[in-house]
N, C-alpha and C positions, 0 to 999 in steps of 0.2 A: 655422791650418791660412790661405796664401793661398788667393786665394777662386781658385774657376775658370772659363775663358774662356768666357763664354757657348757657344760651340756643342757644348761638355764640361756647361753646367747646365744638367740636362732643363728647368728651369720658365724659365727664359731664352728657348730656346730656341722653349716652346711660347707663349712667348708671341711672341718676332717670328714665330712661327707665327701665329695670329691675325690682327698686325698687317698681311701679306702677304693673308690672305686677307679685311678690310677697306679691304687698297689699292683692290680692284675690288668693285664696289656690283654684280654680278650671283654674283661668291664667295660673298661674308659676304649675300646674303638667300637661296644654297644653303643654305648652311650655319643663317646662320640659320633655315627651315625647317627646316629636318631636327630642328635641337635645340631647336624652340619658346620658343628666346630671344626678345624683340624688343632692340632699338638700346639701348633706357633699361635693360633688366637684361641688358645684356653685359656692362657695366663693372663692375658688383656676380659676376657669375658669378665674373667675370678671378681674383676675390680666390682663393678657392675650388685649388687641386693640383688634385684629381679631375675638375673643367673642365676644367681645362690638358690631366691625360694625357691629357680623350677631344678637345681639340685635334688630337694631336699623330694620336693612333688617326684619326682624322675624315680624315687626310693620307691614313696608310698605308690609307686604306678604296682610295682614287682615284688610281693609280699615277699617272697624270700628271700632277697635284696632286701629288703626293711630290714627281717630277721637277721639275714647276717652281720650288715651294721648295727642294729641295737647290739647283737653281742659284744662284734667288735670293737665301740664306742661306752660300750657298758651303758647303754641309755634306755629306758625306755620304749619301743614303736611309737609309744602314748605320746610319747616328750619330740620326738621331732614331727608325730605329725601334727599337731603341735603348735609346736618352733614353724609347720610350712605358713600353716595359717596367718601366724603371725605376721611372720615375711613379707606373707601376700596382706595383708592387711596395711602395710607400713607403708 
């Protein structure tokens, strides 16, 4: 089976979303505050698919953040929501 492009691969999209959050200290700080993680534990958490699903859920819960990431990643907000749903089901 050929690899899926990153925009359709939920895990790759979630990793992109996490990178997007990390691009701005304020965005990352808010995310870390809400998750209880620290910069030191973030890398370890990112290896867990359930955590990656929660990154997409976090974006989905904040429309302005969702739209900003959507534009940055050049994907539709709906595709982000679908990726989150797929990751939650798996």
